[in-house]
C-alpha positions as CSV (number, residue, x, y, z in Angstrom):
1,X,64.9,0.5,94.9
2,X,67.0,2.7,92.8
3,X,70.6,2.4,94.0
4,X,73.6,4.6,93.4
5,X,76.3,2.4,92.0
6,X,78.9,4.2,94.1
7,X,77.0,2.9,97.1
8,X,76.9,-0.7,98.2
9,X,74.5,-3.6,97.8
10,X,74.3,-5.9,100.7
11,X,77.6,-4.6,102.0
12,X,79.5,-5.2,98.8
13,X,80.6,-2.6,96.3
14,X,78.7,-3.1,93.1
15,X,81.2,-1.6,90.7
16,X,84.7,-0.9,91.7
17,X,86.3,1.1,88.9
18,X,89.1,2.8,90.9
19,X,90.6,5.9,89.5
20,X,92.0,8.2,92.2
21,X,91.9,11.3,90.0
22,X,88.1,11.7,90.3
23,X,87.7,10.6,93.9
24,X,83.9,10.8,93.9
25,X,82.7,9.9,97.4
26,X,79.6,9.3,99.3
27,X,80.0,8.3,102.9
28,X,83.0,6.0,103.2
29,X,82.7,4.5,99.8
30,X,84.7,5.7,96.8
31,X,83.7,5.1,93.2
32,X,85.4,6.3,90.1
33,X,83.8,6.1,86.8
34,X,86.7,6.0,84.3
35,X,88.8,2.9,83.9
36,X,92.5,3.3,84.6
37,X,93.3,2.6,80.9
38,X,91.4,5.7,80.0
39,X,94.5,7.8,79.8
40,X,96.0,5.5,77.2
41,X,92.8,5.1,75.1
42,X,92.7,6.7,71.7
43,X,89.6,8.2,70.3
44,X,88.7,8.7,66.7
45,X,86.9,11.8,65.6
46,X,83.4,11.7,66.9
47,X,80.3,12.8,65.1
48,X,78.5,15.8,66.5
49,X,75.4,13.7,67.2
50,X,77.3,11.1,69.2
51,X,79.1,13.7,71.3
52,X,75.9,15.5,72.0
53,X,74.4,12.4,73.4
54,X,77.1,12.3,76.1
55,X,76.9,16.0,77.1
56,X,74.1,15.5,79.6
57,X,74.9,11.9,80.5
58,X,75.5,10.6,84.0
59,X,77.7,7.6,84.5
60,X,75.9,6.7,87.7
61,X,73.2,4.1,86.6
62,X,69.8,3.6,88.4
63,X,69.3,0.2,89.9
64,X,65.7,-0.8,89.2
65,X,63.9,-3.9,90.3
66,X,62.2,-6.4,88.0
67,X,59.0,-5.4,89.7
68,X,59.5,-1.9,88.4
69,X,60.0,-3.3,85.0
70,X,56.9,-5.4,85.2
71,X,54.9,-2.4,86.4
72,X,55.9,-0.4,83.3
73,X,55.4,-3.3,80.9
74,X,51.9,-4.0,82.2
75,X,51.1,-0.3,81.9
76,X,52.2,-0.3,78.3
77,X,50.3,-3.4,77.3
78,X,47.1,-1.9,78.6
79,X,47.9,1.6,77.2
80,X,48.7,0.2,73.7
81,X,45.4,-1.7,73.6
82,X,43.5,1.4,74.6
83,X,45.1,3.7,72.2
84,X,44.8,1.3,69.3
85,X,41.1,0.8,69.9
86,X,40.4,4.5,70.3
87,X,42.3,5.5,67.2
88,X,40.7,2.8,65.1
89,X,37.3,4.1,66.2
90,X,38.2,7.8,66.0
91,X,36.1,8.5,62.9
92,X,33.7,5.6,62.6
93,X,32.4,5.6,66.2
94,X,30.0,8.5,66.0
95,X,28.5,7.7,69.4
96,X,31.9,8.3,71.0
97,X,32.2,11.8,69.5
98,X,35.9,11.8,69.7
99,X,36.2,14.6,67.2
100,X,34.1,16.8,69.5
101,X,35.8,15.8,72.7
102,X,39.3,16.3,71.3
103,X,39.0,18.4,68.2
104,X,42.0,19.0,66.0
105,X,42.7,21.7,63.5
106,X,40.2,21.5,60.6
107,X,42.8,20.5,58.1
108,X,44.1,17.8,60.5
109,X,40.6,16.4,60.9
110,X,40.2,16.4,57.1
111,X,43.4,14.4,56.8
112,X,42.2,11.8,59.3
113,X,38.8,11.5,57.5
114,X,40.6,11.1,54.2
115,X,42.8,8.3,55.7
116,X,39.6,6.7,57.0
117,X,37.9,6.9,53.6
118,X,41.0,5.4,51.9
119,X,41.6,2.6,54.4
120,X,42.6,0.4,51.5
121,X,45.8,2.4,51.1
122,X,46.9,1.9,54.7
123,X,47.6,-1.0,57.0
124,X,45.4,-1.1,60.1
125,X,46.7,1.2,62.8
126,X,47.4,-1.8,65.1
127,X,50.0,-3.0,62.5
128,X,51.8,0.4,62.2
129,X,51.5,2.5,65.3
130,X,55.2,3.6,64.9
131,X,57.3,4.5,67.9
132,X,56.3,5.9,71.3
133,X,58.3,7.2,74.2
134,X,55.9,7.8,77.1
135,X,57.1,9.8,80.1
136,X,56.1,8.7,83.6
137,X,56.4,10.3,87.1
138,X,57.1,8.6,90.4
139,X,54.7,9.0,93.3
140,X,54.6,7.3,96.7
141,X,51.4,5.4,97.4
142,X,50.4,6.6,100.9
143,X,48.5,3.4,101.7
144,X,51.3,1.0,100.8
145,X,54.4,3.2,100.8
146,X,55.3,1.7,97.3
147,X,56.4,3.7,94.3
148,X,53.7,4.2,91.7
149,X,54.5,5.1,88.1
150,X,52.1,7.6,86.5
151,X,52.3,8.2,82.8
152,X,52.0,12.0,82.1
153,X,52.4,12.1,78.3
154,X,53.1,10.0,75.2
155,X,56.0,11.4,73.2
156,X,55.5,10.3,69.6
157,X,56.0,13.2,67.1
158,X,59.7,12.4,66.6
159,X,60.0,8.7,66.0
160,X,63.5,8.2,67.4
161,X,63.3,10.6,70.4
162,X,65.5,9.2,73.2
163,X,66.0,5.8,71.5
164,X,69.6,6.3,70.7
165,X,70.3,7.8,74.2
166,X,68.9,4.7,75.8
167,X,70.5,2.1,73.5
168,X,74.1,3.5,73.5
169,X,73.9,4.5,77.2
170,X,73.0,0.9,78.1
171,X,75.7,-0.4,75.8
172,X,78.4,1.7,77.5
173,X,78.0,-0.4,80.7
174,X,79.0,-3.6,78.9
175,X,82.6,-2.7,79.6
176,X,82.2,-3.4,83.3
177,X,81.5,-7.2,83.3
178,X,78.0,-6.8,84.7
179,X,77.3,-10.5,84.8
180,X,80.2,-11.2,87.1
181,X,78.8,-8.5,89.4
182,X,75.3,-9.9,89.5
183,X,73.9,-7.2,87.3
184,X,72.4,-7.0,83.8
185,X,71.0,-4.4,81.5
186,X,67.5,-3.1,82.5
187,X,66.9,-2.8,78.7
188,X,68.6,-4.7,75.9
189,X,70.3,-2.1,73.8
190,X,70.2,-4.3,70.7
191,X,66.5,-4.6,71.2
192,X,66.1,-0.9,71.0
193,X,68.3,-0.4,68.0
194,X,66.5,-3.3,66.2
195,X,63.2,-1.7,67.0
196,X,64.2,1.6,65.4
197,X,65.7,-0.2,62.4
198,X,62.5,-2.3,62.0
199,X,60.4,0.8,61.5
200,X,61.2,0.9,57.8
201,X,62.1,-1.3,54.8
202,X,65.9,-1.8,54.2
203,X,65.5,-2.5,50.5
204,X,64.2,1.0,49.7
205,X,65.9,4.5,49.9
206,X,65.0,6.4,53.0
207,X,64.4,10.2,53.2
208,X,64.3,12.1,56.5
209,X,62.4,15.4,56.5
210,X,63.8,17.8,59.1
211,X,62.7,21.3,60.0
212,X,63.5,23.7,62.8
213,X,64.1,21.1,65.5
214,X,67.8,20.6,66.0
215,X,67.4,17.2,67.4
216,X,69.8,14.9,69.1
217,X,69.0,11.2,68.3
218,X,68.5,11.8,64.6
219,X,72.3,12.3,64.0
220,X,73.5,9.0,65.6
221,X,70.5,7.3,64.0
222,X,71.7,8.2,60.6
223,X,75.2,7.0,61.5
224,X,73.7,3.8,62.8
225,X,71.9,3.1,59.6
226,X,75.0,3.6,57.5
227,X,77.2,1.3,59.5
228,X,74.7,-1.3,60.5
229,X,72.7,-1.8,57.2
230,X,74.7,0.1,54.7
231,X,72.0,2.6,53.9
232,X,72.7,6.3,54.0
233,X,69.4,8.1,54.5
234,X,69.0,11.4,52.8
235,X,68.3,14.4,55.0
236,X,65.9,16.9,53.3
237,X,64.0,20.0,54.3
238,X,60.2,20.6,53.8
239,X,60.7,23.1,51.0
240,X,62.3,20.5,48.8
241,X,59.2,18.3,48.6
242,X,57.4,18.1,45.3
243,X,54.3,16.3,44.0
244,X,54.2,14.7,40.6
245,X,50.8,13.6,39.2
246,X,50.9,10.0,38.1
247,X,47.9,7.9,37.1
248,X,49.7,4.7,37.7
249,X,49.9,5.4,41.5
250,X,46.9,4.4,43.6
251,X,47.0,7.8,45.3
252,X,47.3,9.6,42.0
253,X,50.8,11.1,42.8
254,X,54.4,10.4,43.2
255,X,56.0,12.1,46.2
256,X,59.4,13.5,45.3
257,X,62.1,15.9,46.5
258,X,64.7,17.9,44.7
259,X,67.3,15.5,43.4
260,X,70.9,15.3,44.7
261,X,73.6,15.8,42.0
262,X,74.6,12.1,42.2
263,X,71.0,10.7,42.0
264,X,70.8,7.7,39.7
265,X,67.1,7.9,39.0
266,X,65.4,11.3,38.4
267,X,62.2,12.8,37.1
268,X,61.3,16.2,35.9
269,X,58.3,18.3,37.1
270,X,56.2,20.5,34.9
271,X,58.1,23.5,36.3
272,X,61.4,22.0,35.3
273,X,62.6,20.8,38.7
274,X,64.8,17.7,38.6
275,X,63.5,15.4,41.4
276,X,63.9,11.9,42.9
277,X,61.1,9.8,44.2
278,X,60.5,9.3,47.9
279,X,59.4,5.7,48.7
280,X,59.5,5.9,52.5
281,X,60.2,8.8,54.9
282,X,60.6,9.8,58.5
283,X,59.6,13.2,59.9
284,X,61.2,15.4,62.5
285,X,58.7,18.2,62.2
286,X,56.5,20.1,64.7
287,X,52.7,20.1,64.0
288,X,52.8,23.7,62.8
289,X,55.4,22.7,60.2
290,X,53.2,19.8,59.1
291,X,50.2,22.2,58.8
292,X,52.2,24.4,56.5
293,X,52.0,21.8,53.8
294,X,48.9,21.9,51.5
295,X,46.4,19.2,52.0
296,X,47.4,16.9,49.1
297,X,51.0,17.0,50.2
298,X,50.0,15.9,53.7
299,X,48.0,13.0,52.3
300,X,51.0,11.8,50.3
301,X,53.3,12.2,53.2
302,X,50.9,10.1,55.4
303,X,51.1,7.3,52.9
304,X,54.9,7.1,53.1
305,X,55.7,8.1,56.6
306,X,56.7,5.1,58.8
307,X,55.5,6.9,61.9
308,X,51.8,6.9,61.4
309,X,50.2,10.3,61.1
310,X,47.5,9.2,63.6
311,X,50.3,8.6,66.1
312,X,51.7,12.1,65.5
313,X,48.3,13.9,65.6
314,X,46.4,11.8,68.2
315,X,48.7,9.6,70.4
316,X,51.1,12.5,71.0
317,X,48.4,14.9,72.0
318,X,48.3,15.4,75.8
319,X,44.5,15.1,75.6
320,X,44.7,11.4,74.6
321,X,45.4,10.5,78.3
322,X,42.2,12.2,79.3
323,X,40.3,10.4,76.6
324,X,41.7,7.0,77.7
325,X,40.6,7.6,81.3
326,X,37.1,8.6,80.1
327,X,36.9,5.5,77.9
328,X,37.9,2.9,80.5
329,X,34.4,1.7,81.2
330,X,33.7,1.3,77.4
331,X,37.0,-0.5,76.9
332,X,36.2,-3.0,79.6
333,X,32.6,-3.5,78.5
334,X,33.7,-4.3,75.0
335,X,36.4,-6.7,76.2
336,X,39.3,-4.5,74.9
337,X,40.7,-4.4,78.4
338,X,40.4,-6.6,81.4
339,X,39.1,-5.1,84.6
340,X,42.7,-5.4,86.0
341,X,44.2,-3.6,83.0
342,X,41.6,-0.8,83.4
343,X,42.6,-0.5,87.0
344,X,46.2,-0.4,86.0
345,X,45.5,2.5,83.6
346,X,43.3,4.4,86.1
347,X,46.2,4.2,88.6
348,X,49.0,4.6,86.1
349,X,47.8,7.5,84.0
350,X,48.0,11.0,85.6
351,X,44.5,12.3,86.0
352,X,43.9,14.6,83.0
353,X,41.0,16.9,82.5
354,X,39.9,17.8,78.9
355,X,39.1,21.3,77.7
356,X,35.3,21.6,77.0
357,X,34.4,18.7,79.2
358,X,31.9,18.5,82.1
359,X,34.9,17.7,84.3
360,X,36.5,21.0,83.3
361,X,33.4,22.9,84.3
362,X,33.4,21.2,87.7
363,X,37.1,21.9,88.1
364,X,36.7,25.6,87.3
365,X,33.8,25.8,89.8
366,X,36.0,24.2,92.5
367,X,38.8,26.7,91.8
368,X,36.4,29.6,92.3
369,X,35.1,28.2,95.6
370,X,38.6,27.6,97.0
371,X,41.7,29.6,96.1
372,X,44.0,26.8,97.3
373,X,42.4,24.1,95.1
374,X,44.6,25.1,92.2
375,X,47.7,24.3,94.1
376,X,47.4,20.6,93.4
377,X,47.2,21.0,89.6
378,X,49.2,22.1,86.6
379,X,48.3,23.4,83.1
380,X,50.1,21.6,80.3
381,X,50.0,22.6,76.6
382,X,48.3,19.9,74.5
383,X,51.1,19.8,71.9
384,X,54.1,20.9,74.0
385,X,57.3,19.1,74.7
386,X,60.4,19.4,76.8
387,X,58.4,20.9,79.7
388,X,57.8,24.1,77.7
389,X,54.8,26.1,78.8
390,X,53.8,24.0,81.8
391,X,52.2,26.2,84.6
392,X,52.0,25.2,88.2
393,X,48.9,26.2,90.1
394,X,50.8,27.0,93.2
395,X,53.0,29.4,91.3
396,X,50.1,31.6,90.0
397,X,47.8,33.9,91.8
398,X,44.2,33.0,91.7
399,X,43.0,35.7,89.3
400,X,45.7,34.7,86.8
401,X,44.9,31.0,87.2
402,X,41.1,31.5,86.6
403,X,41.8,33.7,83.6
404,X,43.8,30.9,82.0
405,X,41.1,28.4,82.8
406,X,38.3,30.4,81.2
407,X,39.2,29.6,77.6
408,X,39.3,25.9,78.6
409,X,35.5,25.9,78.7
410,X,35.7,25.3,75.0
411,X,37.3,22.2,73.5
412,X,38.3,23.6,70.1
413,X,41.8,25.1,69.4
414,X,41.9,28.8,68.4
415,X,44.6,30.3,66.2
416,X,47.4,31.9,68.2
417,X,46.1,30.6,71.5
418,X,47.6,27.9,73.7
419,X,45.2,25.1,74.6
420,X,45.9,23.3,77.9
421,X,44.9,20.2,79.7
422,X,44.7,20.2,83.5
423,X,46.7,17.5,85.2
424,X,46.9,16.6,88.8
425,X,50.3,17.7,90.2
426,X,52.2,14.5,91.0
427,X,54.0,14.9,94.3
428,X,57.3,13.4,93.2
429,X,59.7,12.2,95.9
430,X,63.2,13.6,96.0
431,X,66.2,11.3,95.4
432,X,69.8,12.0,96.4
433,X,71.6,12.5,93.1
434,X,75.3,12.9,92.8
435,X,75.9,16.1,90.9
436,X,79.1,17.9,89.8
437,X,82.8,17.1,89.8
438,X,82.9,16.7,93.6
439,X,80.0,14.3,93.5
440,X,78.0,16.0,96.2
441,X,74.5,14.6,96.6
442,X,71.7,16.9,95.6
443,X,68.0,16.4,96.1
444,X,66.4,15.8,92.7
445,X,63.2,14.7,91.0
446,X,63.3,11.9,88.4
447,X,61.2,11.4,85.3
448,X,61.2,7.9,83.7
449,X,60.7,6.9,80.1
450,X,60.1,3.7,78.2
451,X,60.2,2.8,74.5
452,X,57.8,0.9,72.3
453,X,57.8,0.2,68.6
454,X,55.0,-1.3,66.6
455,X,53.1,-1.7,69.8
456,X,55.8,-3.9,71.4
457,X,57.4,-2.9,74.7
458,X,61.1,-2.6,74.3
459,X,62.1,-1.6,77.8
460,X,62.9,1.3,80.1
461,X,64.5,4.3,78.6
462,X,66.6,6.9,80.3
463,X,65.7,8.8,83.5
464,X,66.0,12.5,83.6
465,X,67.1,14.0,86.9
466,X,66.9,17.6,88.0
467,X,66.6,19.6,91.3
468,X,63.9,21.7,89.6
469,X,60.3,20.8,89.2
470,X,60.7,20.2,85.4
471,X,63.1,17.5,84.4
472,X,64.0,18.4,80.8
473,X,67.4,17.9,79.2
474,X,66.8,21.1,77.3
475,X,66.5,22.8,80.7
476,X,69.8,21.3,82.1
477,X,68.6,17.9,83.4
478,X,70.9,15.0,83.5
479,X,69.9,11.7,81.9
480,X,70.9,8.3,83.2
481,X,70.3,4.7,82.3
482,X,69.2,1.7,84.4
483,X,70.6,-1.7,85.5
484,X,68.8,-4.5,87.3
485,X,70.0,-7.3,89.6
486,X,70.4,-10.6,87.8
487,X,68.2,-13.5,89.1
488,X,66.5,-11.2,91.5
489,X,64.1,-12.9,93.9
490,X,60.5,-11.9,93.6
491,X,59.3,-9.4,96.1
492,X,57.1,-10.5,99.0
493,X,53.9,-8.5,99.7
494,X,55.6,-6.8,102.6
495,X,58.7,-5.8,100.8
496,X,58.7,-2.3,99.3
497,X,60.3,-1.8,95.9
498,X,62.0,1.5,96.2
499,X,64.1,3.2,93.5
500,X,67.7,3.8,94.3
501,X,69.7,6.2,92.3
502,X,73.0,7.9,91.9
503,X,73.5,10.4,89.1
504,X,75.7,13.3,88.4
505,X,77.0,15.7,85.7
506,X,79.9,14.4,83.7
507,X,83.5,15.4,84.3
508,X,85.4,15.9,81.1
509,X,87.2,12.6,81.5
510,X,84.0,10.7,82.1
511,X,82.3,12.4,79.1
512,X,85.2,11.3,76.9
513,X,85.1,7.8,78.2
514,X,81.3,7.6,77.8
515,X,81.4,9.0,74.2
516,X,84.1,6.4,73.4
517,X,81.8,3.6,74.6
518,X,78.9,5.1,72.6
519,X,81.0,5.2,69.5
520,X,82.0,1.6,70.0
521,X,78.3,0.7,70.2
522,X,77.7,2.0,66.8
523,X,80.6,0.3,65.2
524,X,79.9,-3.2,66.7
């Protein structure tokens, strides 16, 4: 179970970092989270990105079991197989009718068809799925009392989203001699950093295209690159991109951007712009920003973006979870998944109803028959993030709910209109979270994350904790990392694996200490 590290395990204090100034207490145990040497520590000037990482950080880690880790890893293996198969079949499997069941914007579908027609220019999707950071909710299984993780979305539009948080947050705990206390990282921080750095080639310049999203992880990511591999990526905006026709290129174009004054190799466009070539690139753009490019520009970006455009357009879309659940029978019959893996996904993916589907028609009919039926469901924007735009059925009156469902009889997106999926509302348990300077427990929900690069599971990410229904850092939630017992004995069938947690908002002293540890992680 998830255990507050200011509580005790088997009667023994797990971490004893005594500093009387904070005096955070729960019951009779006292735990401070800043070493005594803190007052004498000197801190160099911190980058904005590194400091931002610590603003919403809790120093109270979550203690997970290895059974929890296995549950998430097994879910990912099955999810990855399913997504890879579906995306590889997206265009060519006409019988599956994916483009009708989950239609994109016309220009987006055109891009995917172009990528399919020019497969010789791309590696197979299974070799370049990029990075994912799925979110999962926790629900108690009434029949067993165990905690079940249910994936509610795959975050994949921003390729380093949460990765730096998880890596440096884990690394910060290395100061406490975890091994001597019978604990270890739940996720190897070096594995996460290596995963991010393996997304691209280190022998070529790297350009990062950034738009309106302020972002958090991108800033320490850039610092990490410079200090770990000696490469300073160039941050550019969408309006600086240029195409240069070139018959020597297989695609017919060079992709360029306006050159920096110190650029050593430049070209000149027909309009007189001095540009530098882009060999590989990362994107931190919303879909609407991508759609603002003309079609040829999007094609050239798709050839050089290390986070595959199919990941951004398909895997990130909230409808993908509904597609996976509908495809489970086919995936098993074609030996893509085992029966056990399909069962894991059916249990581990939040039930998701697609717009325009027969299931949606049945759902609307049920809502009309019973006004209370809606109370067990939510509406989630198909391309949203950070909890924005999610509507709870039990917070809307029936007329408003039915009015919002009516457009969902059609599968296709309409300009200026938000398209939703319907998801079953997961009844998340509350955990006592330590919040604030006084460390008073507050009942909070938790949302878990995990990280995967190139299809490989890297480990648990951070947990987001909030007393509200939505656990988003942008909405004030606290994020916290995990630890696990070393050499933990396997659970028996009668033993429940229950999450134990302790989390709280940072005091100024704790924030400075955590930021210091984060900074050290980058400079290792």
